[in-house]
C-alpha positions in Angstrom: 27.8 203.8 -12.2 25.2 201.7 -13.8 25.5 198.0 -14.1 26.1 198.4 -17.8 29.4 200.1 -17.1 30.7 196.8 -15.8 32.2 194.1 -18.0 30.8 190.6 -17.8 33.6 189.6 -15.5 32.5 192.2 -12.9 35.4 194.6 -13.5 34.6 198.3 -13.7 34.7 199.7 -17.2 36.9 202.7 -17.9 35.4 206.0 -16.8 32.9 204.4 -14.4 34.4 205.6 -11.2 37.1 207.8 -9.6 40.6 206.9 -8.7 41.1 203.2 -7.9 37.4 202.4 -8.4 36.1 204.7 -5.6 32.9 206.5 -6.7 32.9 210.3 -6.7 31.7 211.8 -3.5 32.7 208.8 -1.4 33.9 209.8 2.1 37.6 209.6 2.5 37.5 206.9 5.2 36.0 204.4 2.7 38.9 202.9 0.9 39.1 200.9 -2.3 40.0 197.9 -0.1 36.8 198.3 2.0 34.7 198.6 -1.1 36.3 195.5 -2.6 35.8 193.5 0.6 32.2 194.6 0.9 31.5 193.4 -2.6 33.4 190.2 -2.0 31.3 189.5 1.2 27.9 190.4 -0.2 28.1 189.4 -3.8 27.1 185.7 -3.1 23.8 186.9 -1.8 22.9 188.9 -5.0 21.9 187.7 -8.4 23.2 190.9 -10.1 26.7 192.2 -10.0 27.2 194.7 -7.2 28.7 198.0 -8.1 31.1 200.1 -6.1 28.3 202.7 -5.5 26.1 199.9 -4.0 28.9 198.9 -1.8 29.4 202.4 -0.6 25.7 202.7 0.2 25.8 199.4 2.2 28.9 200.6 4.2 27.2 204.0 5.0 23.9 202.3 6.0 25.7 199.8 8.3 27.4 202.9 9.9 24.0 204.5 10.4 22.6 201.3 11.9 25.5 201.1 14.3 25.0 204.7 15.4 21.4 204.1 16.0 21.9 200.9 18.0 24.8 202.3 20.0 23.1 205.5 21.0 21.1 203.8 23.6 18.0 206.0 23.1 14.8 204.9 21.6 13.4 206.6 18.4 
């Protein structure tokens, strides 16, 4: 979803995402609540309005970082 599909109040415009604002192709374990909380936590650090797609990317990247750090092996 592009930033243009959001209203000025930050709400997702109709047709911008799947059920309950979850972008298509999002893993099942990422819930609408997790997406909302991610946006709530990170939005103060961004000038532009974060989208659900960006929140999903952040969540997946943090998971990858955790996997890398917890593996105990060097790259």
